[in-house]
N, C-alpha and C positions, 0 to 999 in steps of 0.2 A: 503494498500499499504506498502511496506516496504522501509524502510530510513535507508542509511549507509553513514557514513561519513568516507572518506580517510585522516587520519591526516600525516603528514610527518614534524617532529620536527627537528629541526636544532638542536646539540648538541657538545657546545665545549671544548675543555679538558679535554677530556674522563678519562684519567689516575690519577685515587685518589693521593694524597699525599702519601709518604712513611709513613710505618708505626711508630708511635711515642709514648711515654707515654705520656697519656693527665692528666694534673694534674687538669685543671679545668674540671666542669660537665654542667652548665647552668641550672641546677635544682637547687628547693627549697630543702628543709630539706628532708629526707626519709620519705617514706609512712609510714602512722601508723600501726601498726601491729593490732590493734583492730580494721582497717577495715574489717577484715575476717566476723567480724558478721554483716555487711550490705552488701547488695545487691546493687553489683559495677559490670560494665561491661567494660573492656578496650579495645579499638580499636588504635591497633598500627599504626606504619607507612606503612608497608606494603598494609594494607586494606585501609588504608587513599588514599593512591597512587593509589589504582584498582578502585576507585570511577566513575562512568562513568562520572559524571558530574563534579569532581572536586571541587565540590562548599561545603563549611561548612553544611548548613544545610542538604543536601542529605547524605554526610556521618553519620551524626546524627542520619537520618533515619535506620538505622541500629539497632538501640536500639527502640524496639517496644513500644510504649506508649512514645516516647518523640518526641511531637509535635509542631507547630509553631500554631498560632491560625487560619490560612488560611492554604490549601497546596499549595498554588503557590510560587516558589520558589524565591529566590531574582533576576532572571530576569524580572520579570513579576508582582509580589507583591508591593504591597502598603508597604514600609517600616514599617510604623505604625503597620500591621500588622502581624509583626515577631517578637513578643515574644513568648519565649519558656514554657514550663511547662513538667509535667509527671505525670502520673497516673490519668489521667482523670478528673482533679479536675478543668479545664475549663480555661479560662482566656480572655482577650481582647488585647490592644495593649501591655500591659506591662508584662515582663516573670516574672513566677512564682517558676521558677528554676535559681538557681544563675550560670552563666558562669564566668569562669577566666579564664584571659591569664597569665601563670606565677605569678600567684599570684593576679594579676590586677582584678576587677570587669570593665564587659565590658559592661553592661547593658548601654544604652544610658541616659545621667545624665536627659533629660528631661521627657523622654516619657517611659522608661524601655524596648525599644526594642533592635534587634541586627542586627547591620551594617554589615551582612553577607559578602558583598562584601569587606570589609578590612582584609578579613582573605585568604590570598590563600594558600590552601591546602599543596603545599609543603613546606612552612616553622613550618610544626605542626608535633611534632615528638609523640605524645602521646594524645591519650583524655581519660579519665576515666569520666564516668557518675554513681554518685551515685543516685540511687533510694531512697525516701525518705528524708523525711524533718527534721528539726533540727540541719542539719550538721553548727552548727556556727563557728567551729574552721576556715574556712573560711570567715566568715561576715553574716551577717544579709542577709535576703531575699530568703534561701535556703529553701522555702514553701516545694515545691514538690521535690527537688535534687539538685544535684550539678553536672554540668558540668567544668570540670577541664582540661584545651589547657596547653599544654607546647611545647616551640618551637624545633623545630628539633636540636640536637645535632649534633658536628663534625661527628660521626660516621654513620650518616644518611643524610649528605650530600656530595656534592663532591666539588670539588675545584672553579671550575668553570663552568657554565652550562649554555645555553639559548634554548628557546624552542618557536615555533609556529606552529600554527593551525588556518585550516578555515573550516567553517562549514558551513549549511544551512542558508537560511537568511541572508546571507553575514555576518556571524559572524567569528568574530578576535579572538583569544585569543594569547598573548603573555605573557612568562615571563623568567625572568632572575634570576639569583641565584649565588654570589661569596661568596667563604669562603678562610679566609685567616687565618690558624692554625698555633699556637706556641707552645711550651712547656709550656708558662706561661700564656697561654688565647688562644681563637679567637674571630672572628670579622666577620659576615655575612653580605650584603648587597642583598636585594631583592626587586625586582619589577615587577607588573603585572600588564596585560593593557586588556581588554577585550569589544568588543562592540557586536551588532548586530541589524538586522532591524526587528526584533521581530516578533511575530504572531498578530493576532487578539484576544482579551481576550474574547469577547462574541461568544456566539454560533452561528452555521450559521444559525439555525432555527428563531434566535432572532436580527439576524443584520439588521441596516439598512445603508444610507450613511451616517453618523454619525461615524461610528463604521470604525476603522482602525488598522492597524498593530501596535503594543506599542513597539517602539525600547528602547534599553538600552544603556549605555556608562558607563564603572569601570575601574579605575584604583589604586592601593596602592604600597605604598613603604615601605619599613622596614629595619633600621639599628640595630643590636646588638651585643654588647662587651662584652666579660665576662672577665675578669682579674684576676688571682691569686694574692692577695695581699701578702700571706704567704703560708705556708705547708696547710693552715687548713681554710684561708679565702678568699673568692674570690667576685668581684665586678659584678653585671649584670645592663647593661645600655642598654635601649630597643627605639627607636624614631620609631616613625611610623603615616603614615598621607595616607589618602585615598578619594576618590572624587566618587559619585554615582549619576547618573543620568537617571532616567525612566520617560517614558510615559505609561498611562495607558488606551491608545485605543481608544481617542476621545480627541477631541480639549481641551483644557484648564485644560488638567490630568496631564502635568506634573512635576516631583516631582526632588529635588535634596537634597544630606545628603554631606555633609563634615565632617570631623575630623583630630584631630591631638593629639597623645597621648605619654606623655614620661613617663618613671617611672625608678628607680634606688633601686637595691636591692643589701644588704649586706647579705651573706651567712658563716656563722662558724660551721665549722662541727668538733670541737676538742671535749674533754670530756663534754664541755657544750657546745650543740649546740645551735644557735641562727642566728635569720633572722632579717634584718630591711630593712622596705620597704616603699618609696614613690612614688607617682605618681600624674599626671596632664590629666586631659583628656579637651577637648574643640571641642565642636559639634553644627554644625549651620545645619538646614533643614527646609526645602520650599516645599512648595506643593501648586497647584492649584486642583480646583472641580467644576465639573460641574454638570447641568443638561441637562436631553436629553429628545428631546418630545416623546410622545408616540408612536409615527410613526418611533421615531429613525433616523429623518431627520436632525435635527439642535441640537448641543451643545452651553449651555448658560453658560458663567462663572457665577458661585455663590458665589465663596470665592478664594482670594489669601492671603493663609498665605506666605508671602515673608518673613518672617525670623524667626527663631526660634532659638535663641543664648540658649547654655548652658553648663555650667563649672562642670566638676569633681575635685575634690581635696581629696587625703586620704593619709593614711597610717598606717602601723602594724609595731609590734615588736612583736617576737614572742621568745620565751626560754626553751630550752630543757636540764634539769638538769641532771646528772648520778643517775639514783635511782635504779641501780641493774640488775643484769643477770633478763629477760624476763618481765621486767618492763619497762613501757614508760612512761613519760606526759612531758607534753605542756601547756604553761599558757601565755597569753601577753593581747595588748590591741589595739584596731583598732578604726579609725576614717575614714566618709567618710561626704563630705559637698559637698550638690548639690546645684546649683543654674541655673536658666533658666525662660525666658518667650517667648510665643507667640505673634508675631503681624501679623496682618491680617488687611484686605480691605474685606468690604461684601457688602451687599445691593445692588446690581450692578442692574444700571436703565440706559435702553440704552445704555448697554456692558460699564459701567463705576461705577467703587465702589462709593457708598455714604457715607460710614461709615466705622471707625477704630476702631480696637480692640486690645488690649494690654493687657496681664493677664500673672500670674505667680507668684514667690517666693522662697522661700529657705526650702531644709530641711537638719537635720542633724541627723548624728547617731554616738554613744559614746559607745563603747561597751568593755567589759571586758571577755577574756574566759579561760577556764580550760579543759584540754583533756588528759584523762589516761587511759592505759590498762595494764592488767596483764595476763601473760601467763603462766599456770601451765599443765605440761603436755599436755595434750588432750583439755584443757579448754582456752579460752579466754576470758575475762570480760573486760569490754570497757565501759567509763561515760564520759560522757563531758557537760558542759553547758556553759551557756553566760547570762550577763545580757547588758541589753542597755538601754541609756537616748537618746530620740529624742526628736526631735524637727521639727514643722513646724512654720515659721515664713515670715514675711513680703509678705503673701497673697496679691493680688489685682486684679483687673480689671477694667477699663476702655473703654468707648467706648464712641466715639466723632465723630458727623457729618465733613467729610472731607472739607463741604464750611463753616466750623467756625461756631462758636455759644457756647451754654454751654455743658458741657459733658451730655451725654445721660444715661450714669453710670458711678459711680465714687464709688467703692467698695474697702473695706480694712477689709481684714478677721481677726477674731483675733488671736493673737498666740498660738499655741497649744504645750504640751510638755506631754512626757508619759515615761514610764517604762515598759520593757519589759523582762521575765525572762524565756531561753529557753533551751532548751537540748535534750540528746538521751543516751542511754543507751543499748547495745548489749553484747549477749552471744554466742558464737561458741565452739561446740563441735563435736572433731573429734574421735570417737569412732575407726574407722578404718582408714588406709591411703588413702582410697579410696572413703572414707565418711567425709562430713561435715555439720552438722546441727547448724543453726543459729536462733536468735528470735531478736527482737529490737523492742524498741519502742522511741518516739520522739516527740517535739514538736517547731514550727518553728513559725515564724511572718515575716510579709512584710509590708511594711510602704508605704502608696498609693503615687503614681509617681505625681511630677507637673502636667503632662501631665492628668492623672485623676482627680486631684484636680480642675483644673482650665481651663483646653481647650474642649473646645466643637468641633465634627468632624461631617463629612458629608460623607457619602459611596452612590452615586448614588443620589437616590432622599429621600433617609433616613438620618436621622441627629439625633446625641448625646450629650445630655448636660451635661455639668463637674459638679463637685460637690465639693464644698470648705470644707464641713463639713467630708468627708471620714472619717472612723475610719479606725486604720490597722486590716489587715487580722491576723487570728492567727489558725495553721493549729495543731491538734494531732493527730498522727497514730500509728499502729503496724504493724510488718510484720514478717514472718515465712519463711523460705526456706531451703532447702535440695540441696546439691553437691555432685555428685557422678563423680570419675574418675576413672574406671575400668580397664581402659587400657592407656598405652603412647595415645597421641594423640587423646583422646575421652573425653570430659564431658558432662556433662548435668546438669544444675541447673533450678529448679523449685519453686517457692514462693509466695505465699498470700498475701495480707496486707485488710488492711482498715484503712480508714483516714475519717477527719471531718474537713471541713473548715468553721471556723466561722467566720463572718463579710466579708465575700465573695465580692468582690468589682464586679457586673457584670451592664451589662448594659438592664435596664430593660423598658419593653416597655411602654410608659403612654400616647398613644393617636397614632391617625392616620390624616395624611394631606388628603385633602388640608387645611392648615392653617397654623397659627401663633401662636407660642409655646416659652416658657421661656427659654433663655439663645443659642436662635439656629436661631430665625425668622421663617421666611417662610418654609413650609417643605412640600413636594407632596407627600412624602411617609410615614414612618414607624417612630415617635418619642417616642426616649428612652432617659432614665436618667441613669447617673451612681447612684449607690446605695448598700448599705451592705445589703446584702441577711442575711437572721438568719444563714445560712448554707447551704456546699453541702456535702453530703455523698457519697464517694468513697470507693469500693472494688472491689477486682480484682484477677486475678492470672496473674504470668509473668513466659513465659518458656525461655532457652537460650539452645545452644545445638553449640557442635561445632565437628567435627570429621577431623583429618589429617590423611591419609594411603598413602603412596610413592607420586606420584606426584598430589594426588586430595585432595580440602579440600573441607569442608561443614561447612557452618554455617547457624544457624535458629535463629529469635527470634520473639517469639509471644506474645501479650499483650490483654487480656479481661477485660476489665472495665465497672462497672456498675455503672455510677454516678448518683446521685437526687438532686435538689434542695430543700431543706426545707425553705420555705417562708410563711409569714405573713403581715397584713396590707396593703400598696399598693402594695405590691408585690406578694400577696396571689393567684392569680390565676396562679404564676409559682411552687407553691408547688406539689413536686412529678416528674415534670418533668426531663429533661435531660439537662444539660448545654449545650448551643450553643457550636458548632464546635468541640462534642465531640462524636468518633466513638466508637462505642461497641468492634469491634476485630481490630488489627492491626498485620500484618505479615510480616517480612522481612526473604530472605533464598537466600544465594549465593553459588553457585557452582564454585569455582575456579581449575583449572589444570595447573602446569607448568612442563613445560622438557626442562632444559638446560635454553636457554635466551629466550625462547617462552613461553609465561605465554598467557591465557585466562580464563575470568570469565563473569558470567550470574547473575544479581540479580531481582530475582520476589519480587515483594511487592503489599502487598493488604491492602486497608482500606476499614472498612465496611461504610455502609450509617450512615450520622450523620445530624443532624439538623443546619441551617443557622442562625437561630433565638430562642431567651429564649423563646417565644412562643411556639417553636414544632411546627409549622405553616407549613415553607417549607425546605424540605428536599433536601439535596445532596446525588444524588447516590451515592453507591460503586464503588470504582474503582481499576483497577489490572493491573500494568504496568511491562515491564519487559526491562531492561539495559543489554547490554552487552558490553564486550570491547576485543581486540586481539590485541598483542603486539610482533611483529616480527624484531629482530635484524637484522638489513642489514650489517653493519660494527661494529667495535668493539666503534664506536663514533655515530651510527644513529638506529633509529629505525623507523619503519611502523606501524603507528596505527590506527586501526577502531573503532570508538565507536559509540553509540546510547544510546539514552533516548525512553522510549516509543515504544518499535520497532513494537507492533502491533496497533497502534494507538489507544488506550484504552482512553475515554474522560474522563478527571479527571476534577471534578466539583468543583469550587473553593468558589462559592458565588451565592446567589441568592438575586436579589436587592428588594424593594418593588413591581415594576412593574412587579414582576416574570421574569425579564432577568437575564437569565443563564451565569455566567463568567468561562471560564474553565482554568486549572491551568498547565497543562503539555500535549500540543498537541504532535503529533512526532516529537519530536526533536533530531538529530543526534548532539552529543557535540562537541562544538568548544573548544577542549582540549587538549594538547600535550601530549607525552608521558614523565613521570617524569625522567630526563636523571638520578637519584641514580639508578634507576631500572637496567638501561646500566652498570654503573661505578663500581658497588660493586654488583655485582652477586656471589661473594663467600661469602657472607652474609647468614646468617644462614636461612632458609626458613620456619623458625616459621610461623604458620598461624594468623591471627588476634585472641584476646581473645574475646569471645562474654559472 
């Protein structure tokens, strides 16, 4: 059945401020010339605004091969499954790609996942995705690549806008943004709120009386100020906060995420370029877990993770000296200190917990980096590297009876330190103006998160134990590609790559319930333990295309990846298998049309089959979805939009529990999303299509 949503946003103050000379930019230092040697995809503000869902994770799906651990988005997924990765090297809760907003790392300090509801997409002016590891220029953790988010600039915003949308399942989406712009700087204040009754995650044939819809409620606010201190120096100050509450579709599966961020960045653009950044992150996470009986009649609480406070502190200094025309050199230092702990009640008897668990610790990385490039005619050579000193300290695990008495577990784990040297090199050659050949090699690394080291978790009847002895992951890879721009408005990019991830952290099957297992207690389904595998080898092909002619723009992205596990010892059964949740193919294609103030677009996405588990015994079916959007201005200040996701009701499977119960990700879901007013108030802007 077809589902269509009509949205009627209210737009205030539709006339932009008079044109004036803008001294500040609100951005960091200029892009590096050597980036031509790497596989980079840019998503601009127009394409971000045209997304049918207006959710960051779905905008990022334009880049085939960039994926979360599971297929669900931030309306229905467990937040701990929303780590991002690239190039099929697998994952779990933690991100294997480095995500930064205005230079600040965004992964959760405790778990490494991404709090997607914190980012209202109308605040984002540009997204740059760099495929391939070793991009230590922005910090450690870029194993599979880097995702850079830049806040919207005054040229991309209207002075004052507000919007309201209502959709299916009682969903509501409200947004408002105010811009104050002056010669010496600007300030923006924005807020967003979304809620919905949600859908039932369990597929119809597997449901029982215990299954119910999974509602969500999310809000965020952000204040950003950029001020010119002199002709070449600007101060950028950001403060943001969010709250996110979701239900997972049965009793005792509510989860809540909250956080606040603050950052200060000074940027100098004189003969000596420089940048100095300091930031603070605070996070709190809570989640309930339930066991559902075989008939799915009753849900019983099994774990109450009632609080997981975490803090991230960091800073970064970068210097760009004048080194002559055609050359670029950047060097600096950064530090990131993380602290967090999980607090849980477990072993429920007669619906009451009998034990308490507290586990956590601290990690720190301190790095020196350098990145340089030289342009000589048709050639660009780039070379960069960093050296990091890492620490894992104050790790602990305590388990005590709630009724009192001696501790059941009181473990203090040894502090560990180490050094990692990483880097990348690239070469680009343009023998013709319309042809660029590129090649790169890289080595990156990632420290285990506090979540991986110390926190066990459950998904339905399955449970996974933590491992305080995990070692850092290290990735080595090469890629090569070709970009063709034979005509104005037409570009095609194709590349191949090969990666090896040594010490890959994976959830390794170690037993089957019912039974009691170390680190998690009673398990009815599958028991897993986090372990370092020997390696994951990943090779594949990536293709991007863009064509713009007159009123029509077409974008396409395809990724074909064939990763395999190399394992021995206790994990030998996994040798030669595919990592969990890694599809062979991903495809995204968008066709957009605009005439005057009327705009329409449709996006087709396909994900091939993938395995739910590391043992490759449970298969998630392939899925193809179609999203649509149509915007028609009613007046100079008002637009009517219709937007729909998964228009043809495709079944998108997100997970399979140990009891073979299938969870779905995206039902037919007309979008709770308003038109972005900037598309109405700035129609005189260039209609340049998104760069893919």
